N, C-alpha and C positions, 0 to 999 in steps of 0.2 A: 465631202469637200462643198463649197460654192464658190462656181466661178463666176459667175455673172447674176446680178439682179436686172429685172423689171420693172416698174410700176410708178408711182407718183410719188414725187421728191414731196415730200410733206415738213422737214425742218432741216433748216440749213443755219449753224452756228459753227464757222470755222471754227479748227478742223471737223465739225462732227456733223454729221447727215442723218437723216433717217428719211429712211426710202417705204415705202406702203404698197405691200405685195400683196395684194387679194385681201386685206384685212391686215395683215400680218406686218407691223413695223420691225424694221431689220436697222440696227442701228451700226453707224459704220464710220470710219476717219479717214478724210482723204487729203490729200497735197490740196495744196490752194489754187492751181494751175487748174485742179478737178473744181471744185469745190465753184470758182466763178464759173464753169463753163457749163456749168448744171445750174435753172433756174426753174421754182414751180410753175410757173406758166408756161412751160413748156409741153403740158400732159404729162404722158409718158416716156419718162428715160430710162436708158439702158445704163448700167455702169458695170465695167469690168471688175471681178474684187478678188482678195488675197486673203485666206484664212487664218492664223496665228493661234496655234495652242498652246497658252502655257499653263502653269500647275495650278493657277489660282482663277483662269479666265479663258474663253474663246472669244477670239476679237476679230473682227472684220475692216478691211482695209479698201476703201474703192478707187478707180481710176479710169478716168477720160479715154485714154489710148492702152494698148498693149504694151508700147513701149516704155511706160512710166512703169507699169506693174511688173515687167522683166525688169527694170533696172533694182527697182524694188523688192525685188526676187534677188538678187545678185546681190544686192548689200548686205541683206539681213544673214547670207552665209558667212559675210564674213567677219570674222573674229571682234568681239568686241561690239558691234554695231547689232542693234536691236530694232523693232520694230519702229519707236519710238524713233529714233536717231536717224533715220530710215525713209520715215514722213518729212521731218522736218528738213534733213538735204535735200526730198526730191519738190521740197516749198520755197528752200532759197534758191533754186535755180533746175532751168529745163532741162531736159534728159538731151539739149544737143551741147547746156553749155556744162554738162558735168562731163560729158566723152572729150569734149572742149580741152577743158581743166585737167581732166588725166594724161591726156595725150602730149599737153603742154607742161606736167610736175610739177604746176602750180601748187605748191602747196598753200599758200598764205591766202590766196581765194577759199579756200576750203574751211581753216582754220577761222574765218569770219563767221564762220556758223555755229550755234551754240553746241554744246557737246563736241564739239572737234577739236582739240588738242593737236598739239605737234606729231604724237605717237602715232594717234589714229590719224591722222592726215596721212603719215607718211605711210602705214597699213593700206590707206585707202589707195595711194601713190603705187605701190605695189601689186595691192590683190586685184583691184579692177582691171589693171589694166591689161593682165594676162585673161582673166574674166573677160571683158568686151571684146578679146580678140578673137575670140570664139562663139558670139551670137552674134542676131543679125540687128545689133542698137547701131545706130550712125548717127552725125549730127542732125539729118534733116530725119523729123519728127513722120511719125506713120498717123493714119487719117483718125479721128475721135472716136468714139465708141456711140456716141451722140453728141447733139448740142450744136452751137452756133463755132464759126471760126474761131482764134486766138482774137482776133481783132474787133470781135462783136461780143465779147464777154462781157456781163456784165452783173453786177449788184443790185439785189432783191432789196438790202436797206436803205434806208432812208438816211440823207447826209448829215442828218442831224444825231445819230446815233455814231456815225461813223467810227472817231476816234476811240469811242469804247469798246467796239466794236472790233477793231483794229488792236489796239491792245490786248482785248480777249484774245484772240486769236495768237499772236504775238508770244505770248507768255504760255499755252497751251502748245506751241511747239518746240518751248525750253528757256525761251528768254527770260531773264529776270525783269520782275516789274521795273527794276530802272530801268535800266535798258531797254527795254520795248518804249518806255518814255524818253530814251534818249533817241533812239532810231525815230519816233514818229514826230520828235519838236520841229516847227515849223513847217509842218509839212499840210496843216489842216487849213481849208481854206473854202469860202463859199462854193457851194454843190462840187466838192469833192468827196468820193461816196469810198468808204472803208475798203473795196477794192484795192483802187488806187493807192491808198495810203500803205495797205498790205504789201503792194510791189513796189513802192516805193522804200518804204521799210527795209525791205529783204534785200533789196539794190547797196542799200549803203552798207549793210552789214558784212556783205562778202567783198566788197572796194576793198 
């Protein structure tokens, strides 16, 4: 089991990351919050990880905070919630927002995420309420494993590539291309980076 990686971020194409650890490149996927918390200019970084073993693949997922990883672990225990959908949920809302959504019994906000229909939302509300009550998860986030504060998150990609990068990230998270285009429509502008576009598009999706 790989629980943590420390090394150099050599590639970032959200939600995909590649971290070089002493010459070995580990490929992993991460929620948007983690992707933008990490920069190749930081030098050595640390990412908390969760390994998921399938019949056809061994996959690695990375997280900037313990709360994100813990919520991911709880989500994949829910019937019908695989690792890909759990990653989409974590990218669509913060841990604090998710906890608040469960506590408010807000199914409508959950169904704004791709892959979360009414039945899945109902299952999440029922099962996660019990799961969250027995964990340390709370509306206040834990300290990040590494990287800058949320207000200092940055995007290494040039503004000129922002819309394409944002669209690619949304499609990778499960949004259909047409839906990704709709969510991004009207958001692009001079100096707007892909981080901002993705964040605003995800906010639109769960309104």
